[in-house]
C-alpha positions as CSV (number, residue, x, y, z in Angstrom):
1,M,-19.2,-12.3,30.9
2,L,-17.3,-11.2,27.9
3,K,-19.1,-10.2,24.8
4,T,-17.7,-10.2,21.3
5,A,-16.8,-6.9,20.0
6,H,-18.0,-5.7,16.5
7,A,-14.7,-5.8,14.9
8,Q,-14.5,-9.6,15.8
9,T,-17.8,-10.7,14.2
10,S,-18.1,-12.4,10.9
11,V,-19.6,-10.4,8.3
12,P,-18.7,-11.8,4.9
13,V,-17.8,-9.0,2.5
14,T,-16.7,-9.5,-1.0
15,V,-14.4,-7.2,-2.9
16,V,-15.3,-6.8,-6.5
17,D,-13.2,-6.0,-9.3
18,P,-14.8,-2.6,-10.8
19,F,-13.8,-3.2,-14.2
20,S,-14.8,-6.9,-14.7
21,G,-17.3,-7.2,-11.9
22,S,-15.9,-10.6,-10.8
23,P,-15.0,-11.0,-7.1
24,I,-11.7,-10.5,-5.9
25,A,-11.5,-11.7,-2.6
26,T,-14.0,-12.3,0.3
27,A,-13.3,-11.2,3.7
28,G,-15.1,-12.3,7.0
29,T,-13.9,-9.7,9.6
30,L,-13.3,-6.0,10.0
31,A,-9.5,-6.7,10.5
32,A,-9.3,-8.8,7.2
33,I,-11.0,-5.8,5.4
34,F,-8.3,-3.5,6.9
35,G,-5.7,-5.9,5.8
36,V,-7.0,-5.6,2.4
37,V,-7.0,-1.7,2.3
38,M,-3.6,-1.5,3.9
39,N,-2.2,-3.8,1.2
40,L,-4.0,-1.8,-1.5
41,V,-2.7,1.5,-0.2
42,I,0.8,0.3,0.1
43,G,0.7,-1.1,-3.5
44,V,-0.6,2.1,-4.7
45,G,2.1,4.0,-2.8
46,I,4.8,1.8,-4.4
47,A,3.5,2.3,-8.0
48,L,3.3,6.1,-7.5
49,T,6.7,6.1,-6.1
50,V,8.1,4.3,-9.2
51,I,6.2,6.7,-11.5
52,F,7.4,10.0,-9.8
53,L,11.0,8.6,-9.7
54,G,10.9,8.1,-13.5
55,I,9.4,11.3,-14.1
56,A,11.9,13.1,-12.0
57,G,14.7,11.0,-13.7
58,I,13.5,12.1,-17.2
59,E,13.1,15.8,-16.3
60,H,16.7,15.7,-14.8
61,I,18.1,14.1,-18.1
62,T,16.2,16.5,-20.2
63,A,17.3,19.7,-18.3
64,K,20.5,19.9,-20.7
65,G,22.1,22.2,-18.5
66,D,19.3,24.5,-17.5
67,T,20.0,25.1,-13.9
68,K,16.2,25.9,-12.9
69,K,15.2,22.8,-14.7
70,A,17.9,20.8,-13.0
71,A,17.0,22.2,-9.6
72,S,13.4,21.5,-10.1
73,A,14.4,17.9,-11.2
74,R,16.5,17.5,-8.2
75,T,13.6,18.6,-5.8
76,A,11.4,16.2,-7.7
77,L,13.8,13.5,-7.3
78,T,14.3,14.3,-3.4
79,N,10.5,14.1,-2.9
80,A,10.1,10.9,-4.7
81,L,12.7,9.3,-2.5
82,I,11.2,10.8,0.7
83,G,7.6,9.0,-0.7
84,F,9.6,5.9,-1.1
85,L,11.1,6.0,2.5
86,I,7.5,6.7,3.7
87,V,6.2,3.8,1.9
88,V,9.0,1.5,3.2
89,G,8.4,2.8,6.7
90,A,4.7,2.0,6.3
91,I,5.5,-1.6,5.2
92,T,8.0,-2.0,8.2
93,I,5.4,-0.7,10.7
94,K,3.0,-3.2,9.3
95,I,5.3,-6.2,9.8
96,I,6.3,-5.0,13.2
97,A,2.6,-4.5,14.4
98,Q,1.9,-8.1,13.0
99,N,4.8,-9.6,15.0
100,V,3.9,-8.0,18.1
101,V,0.2,-9.0,17.9
102,G,1.1,-12.3,16.7
103,I,-0.5,-12.4,13.3
104,S,1.1,-14.6,10.6
105,G,2.1,-13.1,7.1
106,T,-1.0,-14.6,5.7
107,N,-4.3,-12.7,5.5
108,S,-6.4,-14.9,7.8
109,G,-10.0,-14.5,7.2
110,I,-9.6,-13.8,3.4
111,S,-10.0,-16.1,0.6
112,G,-8.8,-15.4,-2.9
113,I,-6.1,-13.1,-2.1
114,T,-2.4,-13.8,-1.9
115,P,-0.3,-12.1,1.0
116,F,1.8,-8.9,0.3
């Protein structure tokens, strides 16, 4: 006799916007909650990558021939690009894992959230 694992049980969880207090989404399973967290982490990673690329670019432009500042800006730019590749790799791994398991691109079990 097969029993249901705890990850498969339906426990409704509502994600609430911390600023307004209004519900953002309702998830019914642990897998759905994990999907929301993954999308949130990837979104934050993309935002941080763009911010750090911008900062490194501004540092490089404002170096004005100073070799130490230019080298520091190049290092920051390299690190931001490495971070970007890590985020793209995470998105790729997520999509491959979804295709291997057979999950469609939608967030099944979640209402109120658009897919990433």
